[in-house]
C-alpha distance (Angstrom), angle and dihedral (degrees) to the residues before:
residue distance angle dihedral
M1 . . .
K2 3.79 . .
I3 3.80 131.0 .
T4 3.80 127.4 -156.7
L5 3.80 122.2 -160.6
Y6 3.81 114.7 -132.7
G7 3.80 97.8 168.7
A8 3.81 146.4 1.4
A9 3.80 91.7 50.8
S10 3.83 112.6 128.6
G11 3.80 86.2 -0.9
V12 3.79 142.7 45.5
T13 3.81 104.3 -114.0
G14 3.79 138.1 68.2
S15 3.82 95.4 46.1
S16 3.82 112.3 -165.5
Y17 3.81 132.1 141.2
H18 3.81 125.0 -175.3
V19 3.81 112.3 -147.6
Q20 3.82 116.3 -164.4
T21 3.81 130.9 -175.3
N22 3.80 133.1 168.9
E23 3.81 90.0 -92.2
A24 3.79 107.2 31.7
N25 3.78 148.6 0.4
I26 3.79 132.2 -142.2
L27 3.80 139.0 179.2
I28 3.81 122.5 -128.4
D29 3.84 105.6 -151.2
C30 3.79 126.5 -20.2
G31 3.78 102.1 -144.5
M32 3.77 135.8 175.9
F33 3.80 123.0 -118.3
Q34 3.81 117.5 -122.1
G35 3.79 131.1 -164.1
G36 3.80 120.0 74.7
K37 3.80 138.0 -54.6
E38 3.81 96.8 -29.0
A39 3.78 89.9 54.7
D40 3.81 90.1 48.7
K41 3.81 90.0 56.3
L42 3.80 91.2 53.1
N43 3.80 89.7 51.6
L44 3.79 93.2 60.2
T45 3.82 90.7 90.7
A46 3.78 140.4 22.7
P47 3.83 118.0 -103.9
P48 3.84 107.1 -64.5
V49 3.81 102.3 -99.6
D50 3.81 132.6 118.8
Y51 3.81 100.7 -97.7
R52 3.80 93.5 -170.1
K53 3.81 88.7 63.1
L54 3.82 97.2 38.5
D55 3.82 111.4 113.2
S56 3.80 99.9 -159.7
I57 3.79 148.0 -19.3
I58 3.81 120.5 -137.0
L59 3.82 123.0 -164.5
T60 3.80 123.3 -149.3
H61 3.81 90.5 -162.4
A62 3.79 144.8 -26.1
H63 3.81 106.1 -97.0
L64 3.80 113.3 125.1
D65 3.81 93.7 -114.1
H66 3.81 87.6 61.5
C67 3.82 102.6 39.0
G68 3.82 107.6 16.9
R69 3.83 98.7 103.1
L70 3.81 94.9 53.0
P71 3.85 92.7 103.7
L72 3.82 88.2 54.8
A73 3.81 89.0 52.9
I74 3.81 89.0 52.8
R75 3.81 90.4 48.8
A76 3.83 88.0 50.9
G77 3.80 90.8 57.3
Y78 3.79 106.8 -89.9
S79 3.82 110.6 154.4
N80 3.82 106.9 161.1
A81 3.80 131.9 91.5
I82 3.79 126.0 -57.8
Y83 3.81 105.0 -151.4
A84 3.81 124.4 -152.7
T85 3.79 141.2 136.1
P86 3.84 115.6 -79.7
A87 3.83 93.4 -106.4
T88 3.81 91.0 47.8
I89 3.80 90.3 53.3
E90 3.82 91.1 53.5
V91 3.79 94.4 46.2
A92 3.82 95.0 41.6
S93 3.81 89.6 52.1
L94 3.80 89.1 54.6
I95 3.80 93.8 46.1
L96 3.80 95.9 46.2
R97 3.80 92.6 50.7
D98 3.80 91.6 48.1
S99 3.80 91.9 46.5
H100 3.79 90.4 53.4
K101 3.81 91.0 52.5
V102 3.81 90.4 52.8
Y103 3.81 91.9 45.0
N104 3.80 92.7 48.1
S105 3.82 92.3 48.4
D106 3.81 92.4 48.9
L107 3.80 91.1 47.3
E108 3.80 92.1 51.9
K109 3.81 90.6 51.7
L110 3.81 90.7 49.2
N111 3.80 92.6 49.0
R112 3.81 92.8 49.2
M113 3.80 88.6 53.3
L114 3.83 91.8 47.8
Q115 3.80 91.4 49.0
R116 3.81 90.6 52.9
K117 3.81 87.3 54.4
G118 3.79 91.8 48.8
K119 3.81 92.8 -112.4
K120 3.80 131.0 134.1
R121 3.77 121.0 -87.8
V122 3.81 118.1 -108.6
K123 3.80 113.9 -117.3
P124 3.81 117.4 -129.4
R125 3.80 115.9 -101.5
Y126 3.81 89.6 -142.0
D127 3.79 138.4 -4.3
K128 3.79 141.9 -144.0
E129 3.81 91.2 -85.7
D130 3.82 90.3 59.0
V131 3.81 89.7 52.2
E132 3.79 93.2 49.3
Q133 3.81 91.7 46.1
A134 3.83 90.7 52.9
I135 3.80 89.1 52.8
L136 3.83 91.4 48.2
Q137 3.81 90.1 53.9
M138 3.82 93.5 54.8
E139 3.81 115.7 112.6
S140 3.79 126.4 -176.7
I141 3.79 125.4 -116.3
P142 3.81 124.2 -161.9
Y143 3.79 128.5 -119.7
R144 3.82 119.8 -103.5
Q145 3.80 96.5 1.4
L146 3.79 130.6 110.4
Y147 3.80 108.6 -109.7
M148 3.81 127.0 -174.1
V149 3.82 111.2 -130.0
A150 3.81 101.5 163.8
P151 3.82 138.7 0.0
G152 3.81 105.9 -58.6
I153 3.83 93.3 -3.7
R154 3.81 125.0 107.1
V155 3.80 129.3 172.8
I156 3.80 136.6 -157.1
A157 3.82 119.4 -157.1
Q158 3.81 121.8 -153.5
E159 3.82 132.7 177.8
A160 3.82 113.9 -78.8
G161 3.83 96.0 -175.4
H162 3.81 93.1 -137.5
I163 3.82 106.1 109.1
L164 3.79 135.4 -24.0
G165 3.81 108.9 -55.5
S166 3.81 95.8 7.7
V167 3.80 117.3 145.7
S168 3.75 145.2 178.7
L169 3.81 112.6 -130.3
K170 3.77 132.9 -142.2
V171 3.79 110.9 -159.2
I172 3.82 114.0 -159.4
A173 3.80 117.5 -167.7
T174 3.79 124.4 -173.3
E175 3.81 113.0 -146.6
D176 3.82 127.5 163.2
G177 3.79 89.7 -6.0
R178 3.80 93.5 -56.1
D179 3.80 131.1 106.3
R180 3.78 119.3 -132.8
S181 3.80 120.3 -173.5
V182 3.78 132.6 -156.4
V183 3.80 124.2 -174.2
F184 3.80 120.7 -150.7
S185 3.79 107.9 -163.2
G186 3.80 94.4 -158.2
D187 3.80 111.3 -162.2
L188 3.80 108.6 -31.4
G189 3.79 121.5 -146.8
A190 3.77 125.9 -142.1
A191 3.79 119.6 -99.7
G192 3.79 114.8 -99.0
M193 3.79 97.9 24.2
P194 3.81 115.4 146.0
I195 3.79 130.8 -98.0
V196 3.83 101.4 7.1
N197 3.80 126.4 66.6
D198 3.79 122.6 -102.3
P199 3.83 118.7 -92.1
E200 3.79 114.8 -77.1
P201 3.83 108.6 -144.7
F202 3.77 127.0 -149.2
T203 3.80 118.2 -122.1
D204 3.80 103.4 -146.2
A205 3.80 141.3 26.0
D206 3.79 142.0 142.1
M207 3.80 91.1 -129.3
V208 3.81 136.6 12.4
F209 3.81 126.9 -155.8
M210 3.79 100.4 -159.5
E211 3.78 129.2 -170.4
S212 3.80 117.0 -126.9
T213 3.81 106.6 -178.9
Y214 3.80 90.9 139.1
G215 3.79 96.9 19.9
N216 3.80 91.7 133.7
R217 3.79 100.2 52.8
D218 3.76 149.5 17.8
H219 3.76 124.6 -118.6
K220 3.75 121.3 -121.0
T221 3.77 110.4 -86.5
L222 3.77 115.1 -88.8
D223 3.81 91.1 -113.1
A224 3.81 91.4 52.4
T225 3.81 90.4 46.6
L226 3.80 92.0 51.0
D227 3.83 90.0 48.9
E228 3.80 89.9 52.7
A229 3.80 90.9 47.5
R230 3.82 90.6 52.9
K231 3.82 90.7 52.6
I232 3.81 91.4 49.3
I233 3.80 91.0 50.4
H234 3.81 94.0 47.5
E235 3.83 91.6 48.8
A236 3.81 90.1 48.9
I237 3.80 90.3 51.4
E238 3.82 90.7 50.8
S239 3.82 92.7 49.8
Q240 3.83 93.1 40.0
G241 3.79 89.5 -127.7
K242 3.77 131.8 149.4
I243 3.82 120.9 -107.9
L244 3.81 111.6 -139.9
V245 3.80 117.2 -162.8
P246 3.82 116.5 -173.7
S247 3.77 100.7 -155.5
F248 3.77 139.5 175.1
A249 3.78 107.0 -111.2
V250 3.79 92.7 -131.9
G251 3.78 121.0 54.1
R252 3.78 104.9 -9.8
T253 3.80 95.1 56.2
Q254 3.80 93.2 51.7
D255 3.83 90.8 47.2
L256 3.81 90.6 52.1
L257 3.79 92.5 50.0
Y258 3.80 88.6 50.7
Y259 3.82 92.1 52.0
M260 3.79 93.7 46.0
D261 3.79 89.2 49.4
E262 3.81 90.0 53.7
A263 3.80 92.0 45.9
F264 3.80 93.9 53.4
H265 3.80 91.4 46.9
K266 3.80 102.3 42.4
E267 3.78 108.7 25.3
N268 3.79 107.6 43.4
L269 3.77 90.4 -117.9
P270 3.81 110.1 179.9
S271 3.77 110.3 -104.3
F272 3.81 118.2 -107.6
P273 3.79 133.1 158.0
I274 3.81 120.9 -83.3
Y275 3.80 115.9 -159.7
L276 3.78 119.3 -161.0
D277 3.79 95.6 -158.8
S278 3.77 101.0 -177.0
P279 3.80 125.9 88.5
M280 3.81 89.3 -158.7
A281 3.82 92.9 51.1
I282 3.80 89.5 49.1
Q283 3.80 90.8 53.4
A284 3.81 91.7 43.4
T285 3.79 90.3 53.1
K286 3.80 89.2 53.6
I287 3.82 88.7 53.2
Y288 3.81 89.5 51.1
L289 3.79 89.4 53.7
Q290 3.80 89.9 53.7
H291 3.81 94.0 58.1
P292 3.82 109.1 58.3
E293 3.83 88.6 146.8
L294 3.83 87.1 75.6
Y295 3.81 96.1 50.4
D296 3.78 123.3 110.7
E297 3.80 118.1 -115.8
E298 3.81 97.1 -92.3
T299 3.81 94.0 50.2
Q300 3.79 91.0 46.6
V301 3.80 88.9 57.3
M302 3.82 90.4 49.8
N303 3.78 89.7 48.0
L304 3.80 93.8 50.6
R305 3.81 89.8 52.2
G306 3.80 89.4 50.5
Q307 3.81 89.9 -125.8
F308 3.80 95.7 123.9
R309 3.81 95.2 55.1
K310 3.80 93.8 40.7
D311 3.79 94.3 52.1
L312 3.79 94.0 44.1
A313 3.80 86.9 56.6
R314 3.82 88.1 65.9
V315 3.80 93.2 60.7
H316 3.82 114.8 99.4
L317 3.81 106.5 -117.6
T318 3.80 110.7 -155.2
E319 3.77 106.8 -167.9
T320 3.82 102.8 157.7
P321 3.83 127.4 64.7
D322 3.82 90.2 -120.2
Q323 3.82 90.9 54.7
S324 3.80 88.9 50.0
K325 3.82 93.1 50.1
A326 3.81 90.3 49.4
I327 3.82 89.6 65.3
N328 3.81 87.4 71.3
E329 3.79 88.1 68.4
V330 3.82 94.8 53.1
I331 3.81 111.4 116.9
G332 3.79 119.3 -145.2
T333 3.76 133.5 6.6
C334 3.76 121.3 -14.5
M335 3.79 135.2 147.8
I336 3.80 118.2 -124.1
I337 3.80 115.6 -164.1
A338 3.80 109.2 -170.6
G339 3.78 140.8 150.9
S340 2.84 150.4 -72.1
G341 3.78 105.1 59.6
M342 3.82 93.9 -150.8
C343 3.83 93.5 40.0
T344 3.81 91.4 -116.0
A345 3.81 96.5 126.5
G346 3.78 142.2 -18.2
R347 3.77 134.0 69.2
I348 3.80 95.7 -48.2
I349 3.83 87.5 75.3
H350 3.81 90.7 62.4
H351 3.81 92.3 47.4
L352 3.81 90.6 49.9
R353 3.78 90.4 50.1
H354 3.83 90.9 52.4
N355 3.80 96.6 43.1
L356 3.82 115.2 22.8
W357 3.79 91.6 88.7
R358 3.81 92.5 54.7
P359 3.86 113.6 93.8
E360 3.82 91.8 -150.0
T361 3.83 92.1 60.1
S362 3.81 120.7 101.2
V363 3.82 121.6 -156.6
V364 3.80 113.2 -162.6
I365 3.81 114.8 -162.1
V366 3.81 110.3 -158.9
G367 3.80 104.7 173.8
Y368 3.78 147.7 35.9
Q369 3.83 115.8 -59.4
A370 3.80 115.7 -152.7
H371 3.81 123.5 -140.9
G372 3.78 112.7 -85.2
T373 3.80 96.0 27.5
L374 3.79 127.5 120.0
G375 3.80 88.4 -123.7
R376 3.81 90.4 58.0
Q377 3.82 90.5 51.4
L378 3.81 90.8 53.7
V379 3.81 93.5 47.0
E380 3.81 90.2 50.0
G381 3.81 91.6 54.4
A382 3.81 104.7 -103.9
D383 3.81 112.5 -176.6
Y384 3.81 92.1 -155.3
V385 3.79 133.2 21.4
N386 3.78 133.6 -171.7
I387 3.81 116.6 -120.8
F388 3.81 120.3 175.3
G389 3.79 89.8 -17.7
E390 3.81 92.8 -53.4
T391 3.80 124.7 114.3
I392 3.80 109.8 -127.0
A393 3.81 123.6 -166.9
V394 3.79 113.8 -130.6
K395 3.81 104.3 -134.2
A396 3.81 95.2 142.2
K397 3.79 121.4 101.8
I398 3.81 110.0 -103.3
Y399 3.80 118.2 -152.5
S400 3.79 128.2 -176.4
L401 3.80 114.4 -156.8
G402 3.80 105.2 -172.1
G403 3.78 91.9 173.4
F404 3.80 88.3 75.3
S405 3.79 91.5 57.2
A406 3.79 117.2 126.3
H407 3.81 88.2 -143.2
A408 3.78 124.3 87.1
G409 3.80 117.5 -112.1
Q410 3.79 122.9 -130.2
S411 3.82 96.3 -82.8
D412 3.82 93.1 49.8
L413 3.80 90.4 47.9
L414 3.79 90.8 52.8
K415 3.80 90.8 46.8
W416 3.81 90.6 52.2
F417 3.80 90.8 50.1
S418 3.81 93.5 47.6
A419 3.82 89.9 72.9
I420 3.80 92.5 58.6
A421 3.81 98.0 33.3
P422 3.86 96.1 90.8
S423 3.83 89.6 65.3
K424 3.83 87.7 61.0
P425 3.81 98.3 -134.6
K426 3.77 125.6 -174.8
V427 3.83 106.1 -105.5
I428 3.80 126.3 -141.5
L429 3.81 115.8 -173.8
I430 3.79 115.3 -144.7
H431 3.81 140.4 157.6
G432 3.80 96.5 47.6
E433 3.77 141.1 92.4
D434 3.80 112.9 -100.1
K435 3.80 92.9 -104.3
A436 3.80 90.7 56.8
R437 3.80 93.8 43.7
T438 3.80 92.9 49.7
A439 3.81 92.4 50.3
L440 3.81 92.6 48.8
A441 3.81 90.9 47.0
E442 3.81 89.3 55.8
K443 3.82 91.4 50.5
L444 3.81 92.1 48.6
Q445 3.80 89.4 51.4
Q446 3.82 92.4 49.0
Q447 3.80 97.8 45.2
F448 3.80 103.7 32.3
G449 3.80 106.8 16.2
V450 3.81 89.5 -117.5
K451 3.77 121.0 146.4
A452 3.80 103.8 -149.9
E453 3.79 122.6 -156.3
I454 3.82 122.5 -131.7
P455 3.82 106.8 -157.2
A456 3.79 127.9 -173.8
Y457 3.81 131.1 -131.4
G458 3.81 111.8 -64.6
E459 3.80 96.4 17.8
T460 3.79 119.2 135.1
V461 3.79 122.9 -139.7
Q462 3.80 121.8 -158.4
V463 3.81 121.1 -141.6
């Protein structure tokens, strides 16, 4: 068995791994790259495999950087099943349709500009039919059960604790009468995060492909993060400023709504409006409400009492562009949760344009920001940023609350690996910048005597 990396090597986006055996070959994830012009170039094509000979595609979860190139795979001739958990299928369908709308809108703007210059229009790389065909080809896989996905290849899916429906995968291939197993961690969540259950590690494997997004550091504890969030909110109330939260529509948004719900109930937090300004996040939240079987114990209790649904009903849902624009006229403190999480598109861009130059504004970053994104510029302290061709002064207060991240920090990553360490697997570090991967490799060597490999894009690893 051999595995070639076609994404999330020396970076955290574009996840895709081509698994080949003597009998079959499959793709684990088919994600989109994010982070500026270089990422856009990589998104011109699907991962470079022969899709007419590919037996199956399996998704670890529904975030765009894990499923976003599926329509390109369809356009390239893929016609077999795309396997995922039921919740992942629902969320991925939502995300792929939304991504196509954004892509189509951006392409139309580009073509209008090219026409004005007398140049040829750019043809779309994929269309709505490719998106709908990808969704039609999705088939559900169960949790914690062996499932045949290709000749001689079975998988087991276990909870990854990242977002609703996210899993780690064990791929078991039978060759020459012998089973060989490879675990793909997928994106691992931190222990104790709300709504979804904690990650469920595997206990044996010949090889492990392990994410390392935060392999070089731990987040602040959740309690410390919540304390900091309270201070930010109280200061915003005093200054009568808006609180802007760029948030991923799936996972982070639902976590934030959960925390705000708890804060209003338990801590006598002064009431102020919360706007969920993202049609996709609104739909994703509805999907979350339809899957209580995936909740952790605390959220199940809230759900049984009806508290979760009742409190979500109090959030202002702004689905139309006019409703979104009306938020600009709101006087006083309010919280605006809008996509995209890395400030690369979506309604958050408009809110940043209207408010970044105001000293009373607070921008709360709650997730990883890839190189080349507007979110990364803000985190790194840019004094000015460019939005829609206009230079905007950054006078707002910028906060980064890593404790809200949906990714495990270094200690949680090491804890997850400790369950599988006794089987002495070969370790391949993926889904992390090189600095993070190097730091995690050193920790794995110190604690478990494991020498982890740090491959680059396009490299092939032999099992």
